[in-house]
C-alpha positions in Angstrom: -0.1 -0.2 0.2 2.4 2.4 1.0 4.2 2.2 -2.7 0.7 3.3 -4.2 1.6 6.4 -2.2 5.3 7.2 -1.4 5.6 8.9 -5.3 3.4 11.7 -3.8 5.2 11.5 -0.6 8.2 11.9 -2.4 7.3 14.3 -4.6 5.7 16.5 -1.7 8.8 16.8 0.3 11.0 17.3 -2.2 8.9 20.4 -3.3 8.6 21.8 0.6 12.5 21.0 0.6 13.5 23.3 -2.3 10.8 25.9 -1.4 11.5 26.4 2.4 15.2 26.1 1.3 14.8 29.1 -1.8 13.1 30.7 1.1 16.0 30.6 3.8 18.7 31.8 1.1 16.6 34.8 0.2 15.4 35.8 3.4 18.8 34.9 5.2 17.1 32.2 7.7 19.9 29.3 8.2 17.2 27.6 10.4 15.0 27.5 7.9 17.2 26.9 4.8 19.0 24.0 6.5 15.5 22.6 7.5 14.5 22.6 3.7 18.3 20.6 2.7 17.2 18.6 5.3 14.0 17.6 4.0 15.3 17.5 1.1 17.8 15.2 1.3 15.0 12.5 2.8 13.2 12.9 -0.5 15.7 12.1 -2.4 16.2 8.3 -1.4 12.7 8.0 -1.6 12.6 9.3 -5.3 15.8 6.6 -6.0 13.8 3.9 -4.3 11.1 4.3 -6.3 12.6 4.9 -9.8 14.3 1.3 -9.0 11.3 0.1 -8.1 9.9 1.1 -11.3 12.6 0.2 -13.2 12.7 -3.3 -12.0 9.1 -3.9 -13.0 8.4 -5.1 -16.6 4.8 -6.0 -18.0 4.3 -8.6 -20.4 3.0 -6.6 -23.1 6.8 -4.4 -22.3 9.1 -7.5 -22.2 6.8 -8.8 -25.5 7.6 -5.5 -27.0 11.5 -5.1 -26.0 11.6 -8.9 -27.6 9.6 -7.7 -31.1 12.4 -5.1 -31.2 15.6 -7.1 -30.2 14.0 -9.6 -33.5 13.6 -6.8 -35.3 17.3 -5.0 -34.8 18.5 -8.6 -35.5 16.7 -8.8 -39.5 18.5 -5.7 -39.7 21.7 -6.9 -38.4 21.3 -9.7 -41.5 20.2 -7.7 -44.2 23.2 -5.1 -43.9 25.4 -8.4 -43.8 26.6 -7.5 -40.3 26.2 -11.1 -38.5 28.4 -12.4 -41.9 31.5 -13.6 -40.7 34.2 -10.9 -42.3 36.5 -11.7 -45.1 40.1 -13.4 -44.4 42.8 -10.7 -44.1 44.8 -10.6 -47.1 48.5 -11.7 -47.3 51.2 -9.1 -47.5 54.5 -9.3 -48.5 57.3 -9.8 -46.5 60.8 -8.5 -46.7 64.3 -9.7 -47.3 65.5 -7.8 -45.0 66.8 -7.7 -41.7 64.7 -4.5 -41.0 61.8 -4.0 -41.3 59.3 -0.5 -42.3 58.2 0.9 -39.3 54.7 -0.7 -38.0 55.1 -4.0 -39.4 55.0 -6.5 -37.3 58.6 -7.8 -36.1 58.6 -11.8 -35.1 60.7 -12.9 -31.9 61.9 -15.9 -33.9 62.1 -14.6 -37.6 61.0 -17.7 -40.1 63.7 -19.7 -42.2 62.7 -19.8 -45.3 65.7 -22.0 -46.3 66.3 -24.2 -44.4 68.2 -27.2 -44.7 65.6 -30.7 -45.2 65.7 -32.9 -42.5 65.5 -36.4 -43.1 64.4 -39.7 -41.1 67.3 -41.9 -40.3 
């Protein structure tokens, strides 16, 4: 029962606290300003709790709508080719000299292209 009246109560507390705080600042009344600040700081957690509660409760219609939107997004991705496997990279050309051009990958163990042929005994 309290969850139904909590948003109204929190909003009223917030308005009263803001009004008291502004009137306390404009009228140079520190006690009123502090009371307004206290009321606002009391209303903010109530507002946060209610917002979190609302975000956690989803109706069947909202779940069906989210499922439908995800299905349409997947169809759009398939239509645009975003779900296809990417093409393999094109092979590059290996430099024969020991020093490579800046930006290329230098392997820790360079490949020896001309290895002597090993034979089983």
